[in-house]
PABATOR-722728 format. One record per atom (N, C-alpha, C): atom name; residue number from 1; residue in one letter; x, y, z. Coordinates in steps of 0.001 Angstrom, whole numbers, plus 500000, padded with zeros to 6 digits. Layout:
# residues N
    a     k   r        x        y        z
   CA   NUM   A        X        Y        Z
...
***
This chain:
# residues 198
    a     k   r        x        y        z
    N     1   M   700086   547894   335897
   CA     1   M   700834   547425   334730
    C     1   M   700198   548004   333472
    N     2   T   700980   548572   332615
   CA     2   T   700440   549133   331376
    C     2   T   700215   548036   330351
    N     3   G   699465   548377   329309
   CA     3   G   699239   547439   328224
    C     3   G   700524   547013   327561
    N     4   L   701511   547905   327529
   CA     4   L   702759   547582   326842
    C     4   L   703545   546501   327576
    N     5   S   703676   546637   328890
   CA     5   S   704465   545643   329619
    C     5   S   703732   544302   329639
    N     6   K   702401   544331   329729
   CA     6   K   701627   543106   329692
    C     6   K   701815   542399   328356
    N     7   A   701824   543189   327279
   CA     7   A   701964   542616   325938
    C     7   A   703316   541942   325763
    N     8   S   704386   542612   326171
   CA     8   S   705717   542062   325957
    C     8   S   705925   540804   326791
    N     9   R   705208   540654   327923
   CA     9   R   705351   539486   328760
    C     9   R   704644   538274   328171
    N    10   K   703565   538477   327416
   CA    10   K   702756   537366   326950
    C    10   K   703028   536956   325512
    N    11   R   703501   537844   324683
   CA    11   R   703682   537540   323272
    C    11   R   705105   537043   322997
    N    12   H   705210   536101   322062
   CA    12   H   706521   535557   321714
    C    12   H   706625   535430   320200
    N    13   A   707685   535991   319639
   CA    13   A   707902   535903   318193
    C    13   A   708626   534610   317851
    N    14   D   708355   534099   316664
   CA    14   D   709051   532899   316192
    C    14   D   710396   533226   315558
    N    15   H   710609   534503   315235
   CA    15   H   711861   534957   314632
    C    15   H   712272   536252   315334
    N    16   P   713565   536604   315319
   CA    16   P   714044   537764   316075
    C    16   P   713607   539091   315452
    N    17   I   712608   539737   316045
   CA    17   I   712120   541034   315587
    C    17   I   712267   542054   316704
    N    18   D   712170   543313   316362
   CA    18   D   712240   544373   317355
    C    18   D   711062   544251   318322
    N    19   P   711297   544440   319611
   CA    19   P   710223   544297   320604
    C    19   P   709012   545200   320369
    N    20   I   709169   546320   319670
   CA    20   I   708046   547227   319469
    C    20   I   706876   546527   318781
    N    21   F   707165   545514   317933
   CA    21   F   706095   544819   317222
    C    21   F   705299   543896   318140
    N    22   L   705921   543436   319204
   CA    22   L   705216   542630   320196
    C    22   L   704539   543511   321239
    N    23   E   705142   544634   321540
   CA    23   E   704617   545518   322573
    C    23   E   703373   546274   322110
    N    24   R   703258   546492   320802
   CA    24   R   702078   547190   320299
    C    24   R   700893   546246   320256
    N    25   W   699831   546625   320946
   CA    25   W   698574   545896   320837
    C    25   W   697442   546901   321017
    N    26   S   696223   546441   321063
   CA    26   S   695081   547351   321049
    C    26   S   694198   547198   322280
    N    27   P   694679   547646   323428
   CA    27   P   693825   547614   324619
    C    27   P   692685   548631   324503
    N    28   R   691735   548544   325421
   CA    28   R   690612   549477   325428
    C    28   R   690571   550334   326689
    N    29   A   691225   549899   327738
   CA    29   A   691176   550642   329002
    C    29   A   692017   551914   328905
    N    30   M   691380   553054   329167
   CA    30   M   692067   554345   329150
    C    30   M   691647   555167   330361
    N    31   T   692440   556157   330697
   CA    31   T   692225   556921   331929
    C    31   T   691224   558060   331808
    N    32   G   691008   558557   330592
   CA    32   G   690166   559740   330443
    C    32   G   690945   561038   330495
    N    33   E   692271   560948   330640
   CA    33   E   693102   562162   330635
    C    33   E   693124   562783   329246
    N    34   E   693277   564085   329195
   CA    34   E   693377   564789   327925
    C    34   E   694776   564608   327333
    N    35   I   694899   564916   326054
   CA    35   I   696188   564868   325367
    C    35   I   696409   566216   324692
    N    36   S   697644   566674   324700
   CA    36   S   697945   567978   324108
    C    36   S   698113   567860   322592
    N    37   E   697962   568986   321924
   CA    37   E   698231   569021   320478
    C    37   E   699668   568598   320201
    N    38   A   700593   569045   321046
   CA    38   A   702011   568724   320840
    C    38   A   702251   567219   320892
    N    39   E   701610   566534   321835
   CA    39   E   701772   565080   321935
    C    39   E   701152   564372   320736
    N    40   L   699967   564799   320332
   CA    40   L   699323   564193   319163
    C    40   L   700158   564398   317905
    N    41   N   700750   565577   317792
   CA    41   N   701546   565878   316600
    C    41   N   702747   564946   316442
    N    42   I   703249   564406   317538
   CA    42   I   704349   563446   317452
    C    42   I   703871   562184   316727
    N    43   L   702659   561731   317046
   CA    43   L   702099   560558   316377
    C    43   L   701787   560866   314914
    N    44   F   701246   562045   314659
   CA    44   F   700933   562441   313281
    C    44   F   702215   562601   312452
    N    45   E   703275   563058   313090
   CA    45   E   704554   563217   312386
    C    45   E   705085   561858   311935
    N    46   A   704917   560855   312787
   CA    46   A   705348   559503   312394
    C    46   A   704558   559032   311171
    N    47   A   703260   559301   311157
   CA    47   A   702428   558918   310008
    C    47   A   702879   559648   308745
    N    48   R   703291   560885   308898
   CA    48   R   703686   561712   307752
    C    48   R   704823   561091   306949
    N    49   W   705684   560314   307603
   CA    49   W   706878   559773   306949
    C    49   W   706667   558369   306385
    N    50   A   705437   557911   306331
   CA    50   A   705166   556590   305756
    C    50   A   705420   556599   304247
    N    51   P   705755   555452   303669
   CA    51   P   705961   555365   302216
    C    51   P   704627   555339   301477
    N    52   S   704652   555788   300222
   CA    52   S   703446   555728   299396
    C    52   S   703823   555742   297921
    N    53   S   702944   555214   297094
   CA    53   S   703162   555166   295655
    C    53   S   703298   556575   295086
    N    54   Y   704357   556807   294322
   CA    54   Y   704661   558119   293743
    C    54   Y   704764   559222   294816
    N    55   N   705019   558818   296055
   CA    55   N   705056   559771   297171
    C    55   N   703772   560614   297218
    N    56   N   702650   559988   296891
   CA    56   N   701364   560681   296826
    C    56   N   700817   561070   298196
    N    57   Q   701186   560294   299222
   CA    57   Q   700749   560561   300601
    C    57   Q   699233   560782   300668
    N    58   P   698440   559737   300332
   CA    58   P   697000   559903   300227
    C    58   P   696253   559994   301553
    N    59   W   696917   559689   302655
   CA    59   W   696230   559678   303940
    C    59   W   695896   561096   304417
    N    60   R   694748   561197   305065
   CA    60   R   694337   562405   305770
    C    60   R   693775   561944   307103
    N    61   I   694038   562695   308152
   CA    61   I   693571   562321   309485
    C    61   I   692759   563479   310054
    N    62   L   691510   563201   310341
   CA    62   L   690646   564160   311022
    C    62   L   690564   563723   312485
    N    63   Y   690541   564645   313409
   CA    63   Y   690558   564227   314811
    C    63   Y   689809   565209   315707
    N    64   A   689483   564713   316877
   CA    64   A   688887   565535   317934
    C    64   A   689509   565114   319255
    N    65   R   689912   566097   320038
   CA    65   R   690396   565817   321394
    C    65   R   689230   565936   322365
    N    66   R   689281   565160   323444
   CA    66   R   688190   565186   324421
    C    66   R   688050   566603   325013
    N    67   N   686852   566950   325361
   CA    67   N   686530   568262   325934
    C    67   N   686788   569414   324964
    N    68   T   686655   569137   323659
   CA    68   T   686729   570190   322656
    C    68   T   685424   570176   321857
    N    69   K   685219   571185   321031
   CA    69   K   683922   571341   320362
    C    69   K   683609   570237   319356
    N    70   H   684620   569531   318858
   CA    70   H   684368   568487   317862
    C    70   H   684192   567096   318459
    N    71   W   684462   566954   319755
   CA    71   W   684457   565641   320393
    C    71   W   683143   564894   320179
    N    72   Q   682037   565528   320476
   CA    72   Q   680747   564846   320415
    C    72   Q   680423   564370   318997
    N    73   T   680795   565174   318007
   CA    73   T   680565   564783   316613
    C    73   T   681268   563475   316298
    N    74   F   682520   563349   316707
   CA    74   F   683290   562132   316453
    C    74   F   682756   560969   317295
    N    75   F   682451   561242   318551
   CA    75   F   681963   560196   319456
    C    75   F   680658   559600   318943
    N    76   D   679787   560449   318423
   CA    76   D   678477   559996   317946
    C    76   D   678553   559144   316684
    N    77   L   679697   559090   316028
   CA    77   L   679854   558266   314832
    C    77   L   679903   556783   315161
    N    78   M   680291   556457   316395
   CA    78   M   680534   555066   316770
    C    78   M   679283   554375   317260
    N    79   G   679288   553052   317143
   CA    79   G   678219   552242   317705
    C    79   G   678342   552164   319215
    N    80   E   677308   551638   319832
   CA    80   E   677241   551563   321295
    C    80   E   678410   550772   321890
    N    81   F   678798   549689   321216
   CA    81   F   679899   548867   321723
    C    81   F   681170   549692   321873
    N    82   N   681562   550415   320822
   CA    82   N   682794   551202   320892
    C    82   N   682649   552427   321789
    N    83   Q   681457   552984   321884
   CA    83   Q   681251   554104   322808
    C    83   Q   681436   553675   324249
    N    84   S   681215   552389   324528
   CA    84   S   681298   551908   325915
    C    84   S   682708   551978   326480
    N    85   W   683708   552076   325599
   CA    85   W   685088   552207   326103
    C    85   W   685793   553459   325590
    N    86   T   685393   553995   324450
   CA    86   T   686076   555187   323926
    C    86   T   685685   556469   324652
    N    87   H   684697   556404   325527
   CA    87   H   684337   557610   326280
    C    87   H   685482   558087   327175
    N    88   K   686478   557228   327373
   CA    88   K   687649   557624   328164
    C    88   K   688883   557884   327295
    N    89   A   688700   557955   325986
   CA    89   A   689822   558246   325092
    C    89   A   690222   559713   325202
    N    90   A   691458   560003   324859
   CA    90   A   691945   561388   324839
    C    90   A   691704   562026   323480
    N    91   A   691675   561199   322424
   CA    91   A   691438   561702   321071
    C    91   A   690783   560619   320240
    N    92   L   689935   561051   319327
   CA    92   L   689312   560157   318357
    C    92   L   689730   560594   316967
    N    93   L   690082   559643   316116
   CA    93   L   690548   559940   314768
    C    93   L   689633   559290   313741
    N    94   V   689455   559955   312618
   CA    94   V   688870   559343   311435
    C    94   V   689943   559416   310357
    N    95   I   690323   558251   309837
   CA    95   I   691403   558166   308865
    C    95   I   690791   557936   307484
    N    96   I   691173   558781   306536
   CA    96   I   690628   558704   305191
    C    96   I   691772   558691   304182
    N    97   S   691443   558324   302938
   CA    97   S   692487   558308   301915
    C    97   S   691953   558881   300609
    N    98   K   692821   559620   299917
   CA    98   K   692457   560200   298619
    C    98   K   692597   559125   297553
    N    99   K   691541   558944   296771
   CA    99   K   691486   557835   295819
    C    99   K   692195   558115   294503
    N   100   T   692683   559324   294316
   CA   100   T   693363   559675   293068
    C   100   T   694735   560274   293356
    N   101   F   695591   560231   292336
   CA   101   F   696903   560860   292442
    C   101   F   696764   562370   292284
    N   102   E   697535   563099   293056
   CA   102   E   697498   564560   292955
    C   102   E   698190   565053   291694
    N   103   H   699217   564327   291228
   CA   103   H   700008   564830   290095
    C   103   H   699308   564674   288743
    N   104   N   698323   563741   288659
   CA   104   N   697649   563584   287356
    C   104   N   696152   563306   287448
    N   105   G   695626   563209   288650
   CA   105   G   694193   562993   288835
    C   105   G   693712   561584   288541
    N   106   K   694620   560673   288187
   CA   106   K   694229   559302   287861
    C   106   K   694013   558480   289139
    N   107   P   693232   557385   289040
   CA   107   P   692980   556553   290220
    C   107   P   694270   555993   290816
    N   108   S   694332   555995   292124
   CA   108   S   695456   555406   292845
    C   108   S   694992   554064   293397
    N   109   I   695497   552992   292822
   CA   109   I   695077   551662   293254
    C   109   I   695512   551382   294689
    N   110   T   696621   551979   295123
   CA   110   T   697192   551662   296435
    C   110   T   696865   552689   297526
    N   111   H   695843   553514   297317
   CA   111   H   695570   554558   298322
    C   111   H   695280   553982   299709
    N   112   S   694532   552879   299772
   CA   112   S   694247   552260   301072
    C   112   S   695491   551599   301656
    N   113   Y   696249   550933   300801
   CA   113   Y   697493   550275   301215
    C   113   Y   698460   551306   301799
    N   114   D   698627   552415   301102
   CA   114   D   699534   553465   301561
    C   114   D   699053   554083   302872
    N   115   T   697753   554256   302990
   CA   115   T   697196   554837   304214
    C   115   T   697364   553877   305383
    N   116   G   697319   552574   305104
   CA   116   G   697613   551593   306147
    C   116   G   699037   551713   306659
    N   117   A   699960   552066   305755
   CA   117   A   701353   552279   306184
    C   117   A   701447   553473   307131
    N   118   A   700690   554519   306837
   CA   118   A   700682   555691   307712
    C   118   A   700064   555343   309061
    N   119   W   698997   554542   309019
   CA   119   W   698332   554137   310266
    C   119   W   699277   553355   311175
    N   120   I   699990   552370   310631
   CA   120   I   700861   551578   311499
    C   120   I   702027   552418   312008
    N   121   S   702478   553378   311218
   CA   121   S   703532   554274   311702
    C   121   S   703027   555066   312908
    N   122   L   701811   555574   312813
   CA   122   L   701201   556309   313927
    C   122   L   701029   555395   315136
    N   123   A   700516   554190   314894
   CA   123   A   700252   553265   315995
    C   123   A   701533   552842   316712
    N   124   L   702592   552578   315953
   CA   124   L   703857   552189   316576
    C   124   L   704471   553340   317365
    N   125   Q   704380   554560   316839
   CA   125   Q   704897   555711   317576
    C   125   Q   704105   555911   318855
    N   126   G   702787   555734   318765
   CA   126   G   701960   555852   319965
    C   126   G   702329   554812   321004
    N   127   A   702528   553570   320576
   CA   127   A   702925   552511   321505
    C   127   A   704271   552821   322135
    N   128   K   705197   553334   321322
   CA   128   K   706530   553685   321820
    C   128   K   706453   554745   322917
    N   129   K   705461   555640   322807
   CA   129   K   705295   556701   323801
    C   129   K   704384   556295   324959
    N   130   G   703908   555046   324927
   CA   130   G   703120   554545   326041
    C   130   G   701630   554815   325970
    N   131   Y   701122   555124   324778
   CA   131   Y   699695   555378   324624
    C   131   Y   698954   554126   324168
    N   132   V   697678   554067   324493
   CA   132   V   696764   553145   323845
    C   132   V   696454   553744   322476
    N   133   V   696608   552969   321409
   CA   133   V   696219   553398   320065
    C   133   V   695421   552239   319474
    N   134   H   694116   552417   319378
   CA   134   H   693216   551311   319020
    C   134   H   692410   551685   317787
    N   135   G   692646   550988   316672
   CA   135   G   691887   551208   315451
    C   135   G   690581   550442   315469
    N   136   M   689579   550919   314698
   CA   136   M   688275   550255   314705
    C   136   M   687486   550549   313430
    N   137   Q   686578   549642   313129
   CA   137   Q   685658   549840   312018
    C   137   Q   684218   549977   312504
    N   138   G   683987   549886   313803
   CA   138   G   682637   549943   314359
    C   138   G   682103   551361   314471
    N   139   F   681842   551971   313322
   CA   139   F   681262   553316   313292
    C   139   F   680481   553470   311995
    N   140   D   679730   554546   311888
   CA   140   D   678886   554785   310722
    C   140   D   679700   555535   309658
    N   141   Y   680104   554826   308618
   CA   141   Y   680959   555404   307581
    C   141   Y   680239   556510   306807
    N   142   D   678973   556297   306498
   CA   142   D   678219   557315   305765
    C   142   D   678024   558571   306607
    N   143   R   677729   558368   307878
   CA   143   R   677562   559520   308770
    C   143   R   678867   560280   308931
    N   144   A   679980   559547   308993
   CA   144   A   681283   560205   309089
    C   144   A   681505   561103   307880
    N   145   R   681206   560573   306699
   CA   145   R   681377   561365   305476
    C   145   R   680532   562639   305527
    N   146   Q   679275   562500   305953
   CA   146   Q   678367   563646   305986
    C   146   Q   678742   564634   307099
    N   147   S   678924   564118   308313
   CA   147   S   679182   564989   309470
    C   147   S   680499   565742   309349
    N   148   L   681499   565098   308745
   CA   148   L   682829   565699   308655
    C   148   L   683101   566316   307285
    N   149   K   682064   566319   306428
   CA   149   K   682150   566969   305113
    C   149   K   683309   566412   304265
    N   150   I   683399   565082   304230
   CA   150   I   684467   564413   303484
    C   150   I   684054   564308   302015
    N   151   P   684864   564837   301104
   CA   151   P   684510   564799   299665
    C   151   P   684456   563378   299115
    N   152   D   683763   563214   297999
   CA   152   D   683573   561899   297387
    C   152   D   684870   561267   296892
    N   153   D   685887   562081   296591
   CA   153   D   687135   561497   296089
    C   153   D   688057   561019   297214
    N   154   Y   687519   560954   298431
   CA   154   Y   688241   560373   299564
    C   154   Y   687457   559173   300075
    N   155   Q   688177   558146   300488
   CA   155   Q   687553   556963   301074
    C   155   Q   687704   557013   302589
    N   156   V   686628   556759   303295
   CA   156   V   686681   556663   304753
    C   156   V   687226   555280   305079
    N   157   E   688351   555226   305779
   CA   157   E   689036   553957   306025
    C   157   E   688728   553366   307405
    N   158   A   688898   554152   308462
   CA   158   A   688763   553615   309818
    C   158   A   688724   554749   310829
    N   159   M   688397   554388   312065
   CA   159   M   688543   555315   313198
    C   159   M   689612   554753   314129
    N   160   A   690092   555595   315022
   CA   160   A   691034   555152   316051
    C   160   A   690817   555973   317309
    N   161   A   691097   555344   318438
   CA   161   A   691041   556018   319733
    C   161   A   692439   556008   320331
    N   162   I   692805   557128   320924
   CA   162   I   694128   557279   321552
    C   162   I   693930   557744   322981
    N   163   G   694724   557215   323892
   CA   163   G   694644   557667   325279
    C   163   G   695725   557063   326138
    N   164   K   695787   557515   327383
   CA   164   K   696710   556926   328356
    C   164   K   696134   555603   328848
    N   165   P   696984   554577   329036
   CA   165   P   696490   553284   329516
    C   165   P   695805   553428   330870
    N   166   G   694641   552816   330985
   CA   166   G   693873   552882   332226
    C   166   G   693792   551526   332912
    N   167   D   692944   551457   333929
   CA   167   D   692742   550247   334713
    C   167   D   691727   549355   334003
    N   168   P   692128   548175   333525
   CA   168   P   691184   547295   332833
    C   168   P   689961   546936   333683
    N   169   A   690108   546935   335001
   CA   169   A   688997   546580   335887
    C   169   A   687824   547554   335745
    N   170   E   688066   548732   335169
   CA   170   E   686995   549707   334980
    C   170   E   686209   549478   333694
    N   171   L   686640   548520   332888
   CA   171   L   685911   548197   331662
    C   171   L   684659   547384   331984
    N   172   P   683645   547438   331107
   CA   172   P   682500   546536   331260
    C   172   P   682978   545085   331244
    N   173   P   682296   544183   331944
   CA   173   P   682751   542778   332042
    C   173   P   683022   542115   330693
    N   174   N   682193   542381   329678
   CA   174   N   682392   541734   328387
    C   174   N   683670   542199   327698
    N   175   L   684159   543390   328060
   CA   175   L   685415   543888   327490
    C   175   L   686619   543488   328335
    N   176   L   686419   543385   329626
   CA   176   L   687512   543012   330524
    C   176   L   688097   541655   330144
    N   177   E   687229   540707   329783
   CA   177   E   687721   539368   329438
    C   177   E   688502   539354   328134
    N   178   R   688373   540419   327316
   CA   178   R   689094   540507   326042
    C   178   R   690331   541399   326137
    N   179   E   690617   541942   327306
   CA   179   E   691676   542939   327459
    C   179   E   693043   542287   327638
    N   180   S   693504   541632   326582
   CA   180   S   694847   541053   326593
    C   180   S   695344   540983   325153
    N   181   P   696655   540982   324962
   CA   181   P   697213   540946   323602
    C   181   P   696829   539665   322874
    N   182   S   696467   539795   321619
   CA   182   S   696106   538627   320818
    C   182   S   697347   538041   320152
    N   183   D   697252   536774   319795
   CA   183   D   698349   536108   319099
    C   183   D   698177   536331   317597
    N   184   R   699024   535767   316789
   CA   184   R   698952   535908   315346
    C   184   R   699066   534540   314673
    N   185   K   698585   534457   313433
   CA   185   K   698738   533238   312651
    C   185   K   700215   532954   312426
    N   186   K   700548   531704   312199
   CA   186   K   701921   531313   311900
    C   186   K   702281   531756   310481
    N   187   L   703577   531945   310233
   CA   187   L   704025   532415   308924
    C   187   L   703551   531527   307783
    N   188   D   703507   530211   308005
   CA   188   D   703111   529335   306900
    C   188   D   701625   529446   306558
    N   189   Q   700881   530183   307369
   CA   189   Q   699470   530436   307073
    C   189   Q   699275   531728   306280
    N   190   I   700312   532553   306200
   CA   190   I   700151   533864   305555
    C   190   I   701197   534171   304487
    N   191   V   702241   533340   304369
   CA   191   V   703337   533626   303449
    C   191   V   703627   532388   302594
    N   192   R   703797   532609   301294
   CA   192   R   704192   531539   300383
    C   192   R   705220   532076   299386
    N   193   E   706210   531258   299083
   CA   193   E   707093   531573   297970
    C   193   E   706429   531057   296695
    N   194   G   706323   531915   295710
   CA   194   G   705720   531498   294438
    C   194   G   704214   531695   294435
    N   195   E   703515   530817   293737
   CA   195   E   702092   530989   293488
    C   195   E   701230   530754   294716
    N   196   F   699992   531188   294623
   CA   196   F   699028   531051   295716
    C   196   F   698753   529580   295973
    N   197   S   698908   529155   297249
   CA   197   S   698660   527766   297586
    C   197   S   698168   527605   299019
    N   198   F   697413   528589   299488
   CA   198   F   696912   528520   300866
    C   198   F   695688   527615   300936
***
């Protein structure tokens, strides 16, 4: 059973939404199979069409596919916990955002917000195609900046691992018990009409 079918069986929305939002989750079990540039480009293309302030498109995605010359550099950015499962990923991504507008050089307050829109577009496209797409913050942000030569006017946002769904039984025991779709807070915990009253 893939992560997608497991997710759709266990999650339930309180309001009628498209199933893709329930089917997308962040498993860790992957097969270790490689991924082609053509397949990755489909996910990157989805990210390309995300909305952004002034159409600035501040997101940039750096990546390494397994068994390529950049793989070890990306893998070494992560802590031991994330390395324990990403060693079977097909690709590792570092997602960054440009902190200024290209048209006038002024600060872009929404660069992270806009880059998050690109990330979810990529993640949903990956889920639609049956891939594991798992975002993470468990890596060395300063080392990423140095190792990948990221300029100061870009913010390092997150990493992500992409791969074919694997057998959860092959995960370390501490990860196996967490390998299921998580629930979400109720709407009344995150949404209010009018002023802040949480």
